[in-house]
C-alpha distance (Angstrom), angle and dihedral (degrees) to the residues before:
residue distance angle dihedral
M1 . . .
A2 3.81 . .
V3 3.80 118.3 .
Q4 3.78 110.8 -130.6
K5 3.82 110.9 -137.6
Q6 3.81 99.0 174.1
P7 3.78 131.9 39.4
T8 3.78 117.1 -107.7
K9 3.78 121.5 -103.1
E10 3.80 89.1 -108.1
Q11 3.80 91.4 54.2
I12 3.79 90.5 49.9
R13 3.81 91.8 48.6
D14 3.81 90.9 49.5
Y15 3.80 91.3 48.4
M16 3.81 92.9 49.3
A17 3.81 92.1 47.0
R18 3.82 91.0 51.7
R19 3.78 91.3 46.2
Q20 3.79 93.7 50.9
A21 3.80 93.3 43.8
G22 3.79 90.5 53.0
R23 3.78 94.9 53.3
K24 3.76 116.4 118.8
P25 3.77 130.9 177.2
P26 3.80 114.6 -97.4
P27 3.79 115.8 -87.9
D28 3.78 122.8 -97.9
P29 3.84 113.2 -79.7
R30 3.82 89.8 -115.2
E31 3.81 89.6 56.2
I32 3.81 91.1 49.7
R33 3.81 90.4 51.2
R34 3.80 90.4 48.7
Q35 3.82 92.5 50.3
L36 3.80 91.7 48.9
G37 3.80 93.4 46.1
W38 3.80 92.6 -119.5
E39 3.82 92.2 133.4
L40 3.79 88.6 63.6
M41 3.80 90.6 51.4
E42 3.80 91.6 50.9
M43 3.80 91.6 48.6
T44 3.82 90.3 49.5
R45 3.81 90.9 50.5
K46 3.81 91.2 52.1
I47 3.81 91.9 49.5
V48 3.82 95.0 44.8
G49 3.81 95.9 32.4
C-alpha cells in the first residue's frame, strides 16, 4: 500500500472552496473591542481617571 504524503488536487480544491466560501468581512471595531474586553478597560479609565 502506498503512503500518501500530499493531498490530492481534488482535496486541495475542496479545501480552498470551503475556505473561500467561509470568508466573512471583519467584525465592526466595536465588536472587536467588546470581544477583547477593551470596553471594560476604557470604562475603568474613565472611572479612575
